[in-house]
C-alpha positions as CSV (number, residue, x, y, z in Angstrom):
1,M,0.0,0.0,0.0
2,K,2.9,2.4,0.9
3,K,4.6,1.7,-2.4
4,L,1.3,2.3,-4.3
5,F,0.8,5.5,-2.4
6,G,4.3,6.7,-3.2
7,F,3.9,5.8,-6.8
8,T,0.7,7.8,-7.0
9,L,2.3,10.9,-5.5
10,M,5.3,10.5,-7.9
11,A,2.9,10.2,-10.9
12,A,1.0,13.2,-9.8
13,A,4.2,15.3,-9.4
14,V,5.3,14.2,-12.9
15,A,1.9,15.1,-14.3
16,V,2.1,18.6,-12.7
17,S,5.6,19.3,-13.9
18,T,4.8,18.0,-17.4
19,S,1.7,20.3,-17.5
20,A,3.8,23.3,-16.4
21,L,6.4,22.5,-19.0
22,A,3.7,22.3,-21.7
23,Q,2.3,25.6,-20.7
24,A,5.8,27.2,-20.7
25,D,6.5,25.8,-24.2
26,V,3.1,26.5,-25.8
27,K,3.7,27.4,-29.4
28,W,1.7,30.5,-29.8
29,P,1.2,32.6,-31.9
30,T,1.8,30.5,-35.0
31,K,0.0,32.8,-37.4
32,P,-1.5,36.3,-37.4
33,V,-3.9,37.0,-34.5
34,Q,-7.2,38.8,-35.2
35,V,-8.0,41.6,-32.8
36,I,-11.6,42.6,-32.6
37,V,-12.0,46.2,-31.5
38,P,-15.5,47.3,-30.6
39,A,-14.9,50.9,-31.7
40,G,-14.2,52.9,-34.9
41,A,-10.7,53.7,-36.1
42,G,-8.9,56.7,-34.7
43,G,-10.3,56.7,-31.2
44,D,-8.6,55.9,-27.9
45,T,-9.6,52.2,-27.9
46,D,-8.4,51.7,-31.5
47,F,-5.2,53.6,-30.7
48,N,-4.4,51.4,-27.7
49,A,-5.1,48.2,-29.6
50,R,-2.9,49.2,-32.5
51,Q,0.0,50.2,-30.2
52,F,-0.3,46.9,-28.4
53,A,-0.4,45.1,-31.8
54,R,2.7,46.9,-33.0
55,Y,4.8,45.9,-30.1
56,F,3.4,42.4,-29.9
57,E,4.7,41.9,-33.5
58,K,8.0,43.3,-32.4
59,I,8.4,40.7,-29.7
60,T,6.8,37.6,-31.3
61,G,7.4,38.2,-35.0
62,K,3.7,37.6,-35.7
63,P,1.3,40.4,-36.6
64,M,-2.0,41.3,-34.9
65,V,-4.6,42.2,-37.5
66,V,-6.9,44.9,-35.9
67,T,-10.5,44.7,-37.1
68,N,-12.9,47.5,-36.1
69,V,-16.4,46.3,-35.4
70,N,-18.6,49.2,-34.3
71,G,-22.2,49.2,-33.3
72,G,-24.5,47.8,-30.6
73,G,-22.5,49.4,-27.8
74,G,-19.8,46.8,-28.4
75,T,-22.1,43.8,-28.3
76,I,-21.6,42.9,-32.0
77,A,-17.8,42.8,-31.5
78,M,-18.2,40.7,-28.3
79,S,-20.5,38.3,-30.0
80,Q,-17.9,37.7,-32.7
81,V,-15.2,36.9,-30.2
82,Q,-17.5,34.8,-28.1
83,S,-18.4,32.6,-31.0
84,A,-14.9,32.3,-32.4
85,A,-12.8,29.1,-31.9
86,P,-10.9,29.2,-28.5
87,D,-7.6,28.6,-30.3
88,G,-5.9,31.9,-29.4
89,N,-6.2,33.3,-32.9
90,T,-9.1,35.7,-32.1
91,L,-9.2,38.1,-29.2
92,F,-11.2,41.0,-27.9
93,F,-9.6,44.4,-27.1
94,G,-12.1,46.8,-25.5
95,H,-12.7,48.5,-22.2
96,T,-14.9,48.4,-19.2
97,G,-17.6,50.3,-21.1
98,M,-18.4,47.2,-23.1
99,L,-17.8,44.6,-20.5
100,I,-19.1,46.3,-17.3
101,V,-21.1,49.5,-18.2
102,N,-23.1,47.5,-20.7
103,E,-24.2,45.2,-17.8
104,V,-24.9,48.2,-15.5
105,S,-27.1,49.7,-18.2
106,G,-28.9,46.4,-19.0
107,L,-27.6,46.1,-22.5
108,I,-26.1,42.7,-21.6
109,D,-27.3,40.4,-18.8
110,Y,-24.0,38.6,-17.9
111,K,-20.9,39.3,-16.0
112,F,-17.7,40.3,-17.8
113,D,-16.0,36.9,-17.4
114,A,-19.0,34.7,-18.1
115,K,-18.5,34.3,-21.9
116,M,-14.9,35.3,-22.3
117,D,-11.6,34.5,-20.6
118,I,-9.8,37.7,-19.3
119,A,-6.1,37.7,-20.1
120,C,-4.9,41.1,-18.8
121,I,-5.5,44.8,-18.5
122,P,-2.8,46.0,-21.0
123,A,-3.4,49.8,-20.4
124,V,-5.6,52.2,-18.4
125,D,-6.8,55.5,-19.9
126,K,-6.0,58.0,-17.2
127,G,-6.5,60.9,-19.6
128,V,-10.2,61.3,-19.6
129,V,-11.4,64.8,-18.7
130,L,-14.6,66.7,-18.2
131,A,-14.3,69.4,-20.9
132,A,-16.4,72.5,-21.2
133,G,-17.1,74.6,-24.3
134,K,-15.9,78.2,-24.3
135,K,-19.5,79.5,-24.5
136,S,-20.4,77.8,-21.2
137,G,-17.9,79.9,-19.3
138,F,-17.0,77.0,-17.0
139,K,-13.5,76.7,-15.8
140,N,-13.8,74.3,-12.9
141,V,-16.2,72.0,-11.0
142,Q,-17.5,74.8,-8.8
143,D,-18.5,76.9,-11.8
144,V,-20.6,74.0,-13.1
145,V,-22.1,73.2,-9.7
146,T,-23.0,76.9,-9.0
147,K,-24.9,77.3,-12.3
148,A,-26.5,73.8,-12.2
149,K,-27.9,74.5,-8.7
150,A,-29.1,77.9,-9.6
151,Q,-30.7,76.7,-12.9
152,P,-31.4,73.0,-12.6
153,G,-31.5,71.1,-16.0
154,T,-30.0,73.9,-18.0
155,V,-26.4,72.7,-18.1
156,I,-26.2,70.4,-21.2
157,Y,-24.0,67.3,-21.0
158,G,-23.3,65.6,-24.3
159,T,-22.8,61.9,-24.4
160,E,-23.7,58.5,-25.9
161,M,-26.7,57.5,-24.0
162,G,-26.3,54.3,-22.0
163,G,-22.5,54.2,-22.5
164,F,-19.4,54.9,-20.5
165,S,-19.4,58.7,-20.7
166,H,-23.1,58.7,-19.8
167,L,-22.3,57.0,-16.6
168,Q,-19.4,59.4,-15.9
169,G,-21.9,62.3,-16.2
170,L,-24.4,60.6,-13.9
171,M,-21.8,59.9,-11.3
172,F,-20.6,63.5,-11.4
173,A,-24.2,64.9,-11.1
174,K,-25.0,62.5,-8.2
175,Q,-21.8,63.4,-6.3
176,A,-22.3,67.1,-6.9
177,G,-26.0,67.0,-6.1
178,V,-27.0,68.7,-9.3
179,E,-29.3,68.1,-12.2
180,L,-27.8,68.1,-15.7
181,K,-29.5,67.9,-19.1
182,F,-28.2,64.8,-20.9
183,V,-28.2,64.9,-24.7
184,D,-27.1,62.1,-27.1
185,V,-24.6,63.7,-29.4
186,G,-22.6,60.6,-30.6
187,S,-18.9,59.7,-30.7
188,A,-15.9,61.6,-29.5
189,S,-15.6,63.6,-32.7
190,D,-19.2,64.6,-32.4
191,K,-18.7,65.8,-28.9
192,I,-15.8,68.0,-30.0
193,T,-17.9,69.5,-32.7
194,S,-20.8,70.2,-30.3
195,L,-18.6,71.7,-27.7
196,L,-16.9,74.0,-30.2
197,G,-20.3,75.0,-31.6
198,G,-21.7,75.8,-28.2
199,R,-24.5,73.2,-28.6
200,I,-23.5,71.5,-25.4
201,D,-21.7,72.8,-22.3
202,L,-19.9,69.7,-21.1
203,A,-18.6,66.3,-22.3
204,S,-16.4,63.6,-20.9
205,I,-13.6,62.8,-23.4
206,S,-10.0,61.7,-23.7
207,F,-7.6,64.7,-23.3
208,G,-5.5,63.8,-26.4
209,P,-8.0,64.9,-29.0
210,V,-8.9,68.2,-27.2
211,K,-5.5,69.3,-25.8
212,D,-5.0,71.8,-28.6
213,Y,-8.4,73.4,-27.9
214,A,-7.4,73.7,-24.3
215,S,-4.3,75.7,-25.3
216,T,-6.3,78.0,-27.6
217,G,-9.0,78.7,-25.0
218,D,-11.8,77.2,-27.1
219,M,-12.3,74.6,-24.3
220,A,-11.7,74.5,-20.6
221,M,-10.7,71.3,-18.8
222,V,-13.0,71.2,-15.8
223,A,-11.5,68.1,-14.1
224,Q,-9.8,64.8,-14.8
225,Y,-11.4,61.5,-13.8
226,S,-8.2,59.8,-12.6
227,K,-7.9,58.6,-9.0
228,E,-4.7,60.7,-8.7
229,R,-3.6,63.5,-10.9
230,N,-2.1,62.4,-14.2
231,P,1.0,64.6,-14.5
232,L,0.9,64.3,-18.3
233,L,-2.3,66.4,-18.3
234,G,-0.5,69.4,-16.7
235,D,-2.3,71.3,-14.0
236,I,-5.8,69.9,-14.6
237,K,-7.2,69.0,-11.1
238,T,-9.0,65.7,-10.3
239,F,-12.6,65.7,-9.0
240,N,-11.1,64.5,-5.7
241,E,-9.1,67.7,-5.5
242,Q,-12.2,69.7,-6.1
243,S,-14.2,68.2,-3.2
244,L,-16.0,65.5,-5.1
245,K,-14.9,62.1,-3.9
246,F,-15.1,59.9,-7.0
247,D,-13.1,58.8,-10.0
248,M,-13.7,56.7,-13.1
249,E,-10.7,55.5,-15.0
250,K,-11.0,53.4,-18.1
251,P,-9.1,50.1,-18.1
252,Y,-8.6,48.4,-21.5
253,I,-9.1,44.6,-21.5
254,I,-7.7,41.7,-23.6
255,A,-10.0,38.7,-23.5
256,F,-10.3,35.4,-25.5
257,P,-13.3,33.1,-26.3
258,K,-14.2,31.0,-23.3
259,G,-12.2,27.8,-23.0
260,T,-8.9,29.2,-24.4
261,N,-5.8,27.4,-23.3
262,P,-4.6,29.0,-20.0
263,A,-1.1,28.8,-21.4
264,I,-2.0,31.1,-24.2
265,I,-3.7,33.5,-21.8
266,K,-0.6,33.5,-19.6
267,K,1.7,34.0,-22.6
268,I,-0.1,37.1,-23.9
269,A,-0.2,38.6,-20.4
270,D,3.5,38.0,-20.1
271,I,4.1,39.6,-23.5
272,G,1.9,42.5,-22.5
273,Q,4.0,43.0,-19.3
274,Q,7.1,43.0,-21.5
275,I,5.6,45.6,-23.9
276,T,5.1,48.0,-21.0
277,K,8.8,48.0,-20.2
278,D,9.7,49.3,-23.7
279,P,10.4,53.1,-23.5
280,A,9.2,53.6,-27.0
281,Y,5.8,52.2,-26.1
282,A,5.6,54.6,-23.1
283,K,6.5,57.5,-25.4
284,A,3.8,56.4,-27.9
285,L,1.1,56.4,-25.2
286,E,2.2,59.8,-23.9
287,D,2.3,61.4,-27.4
288,G,-1.0,59.9,-28.5
289,F,-3.4,60.3,-25.5
290,K,-1.2,61.7,-22.6
291,Q,-1.6,58.2,-21.1
292,P,0.9,56.8,-18.6
293,V,1.9,53.1,-18.7
294,S,-0.3,50.8,-16.6
295,F,-0.6,47.0,-16.6
296,Y,-2.5,44.3,-14.7
297,H,-1.6,40.6,-15.1
298,T,-4.4,38.1,-15.3
299,K,-5.1,37.6,-11.6
300,E,-4.8,41.3,-10.8
301,A,-6.8,42.3,-13.8
302,I,-9.8,40.1,-12.8
303,A,-9.6,41.5,-9.2
304,E,-9.5,45.0,-10.5
305,L,-12.5,44.4,-12.9
306,N,-14.5,42.9,-10.1
307,K,-13.8,46.0,-8.0
308,V,-14.8,48.3,-10.8
309,R,-18.0,46.3,-11.4
310,D,-18.9,46.5,-7.7
311,D,-18.4,50.3,-7.7
312,L,-20.4,50.9,-10.9
313,M,-23.3,48.6,-10.2
314,Q,-24.4,51.0,-7.5
315,Y,-25.5,53.3,-10.4
316,K,-27.5,50.6,-12.1
317,D,-31.0,52.0,-11.4
318,L,-29.9,55.5,-12.2
319,L,-28.4,54.7,-15.6
320,R,-31.3,52.5,-16.7
321,Q,-33.7,55.2,-15.6
322,K,-31.9,57.8,-17.7
323,K,-31.4,55.7,-20.9
């Protein structure tokens, strides 16, 4: 019996070591990897996906082919990934707006990891700001709060209803105790046009595309949504620094179809971590969207996404009521 027990333990140990070796030696990628991006070309999500793809090829020698699949709040892109073969050759590159805010809004009825395997958070957009058009006269949070309290419902916030920036506006309004008028104006480029034309007063948007308007005075940067001030944005204060205790950063997410080999998931996370150590990559993020380097490996990414989900689900009824 003792010999049998010892043999069983030895066999188990060999099996574990063999499995670990197989994971370490997984041959992936062996061909171009298709990256499904649930957003149009030229925006912050597309930018981050293409930067990751560029440095992924530099490390592995295999290209990532970015395919933009817009529409349905990201659900069309997610459906394509979810129905793809779990062989590592198709992946999702999106952000919490698609995987968490869509659940908060009721657009999807499942948790972020129910139909896809999370690999990592390759980047976090810490450059999102609350921008004000010149015509509004707003320079800071107090300016907005003062007018919104004096004239409830007259301050116009432009957004994509039911999406990430909509929830940002609702969180701001709730924390400030004010009533804003929410107007569906469309994508980031549409928000910029509406702000410049004075058709809306406020919009939440990545700083990169509006930084020139800030320098010309055509827009004012009311606040940044980061937990702590992003130094790449200059002297723009956070909401926390302006007496509103909240933040809403935007982590990007790499995920695979459910059932993908854990060795592939680990490998892309390891590659992602390696990418973040490349100074050229850091410079590209800074130049493109004033974005500092951030990274969460698989276990840490899932923990962070669970925390974000817990925080945002508190606004479920409010977001669904305003859709």
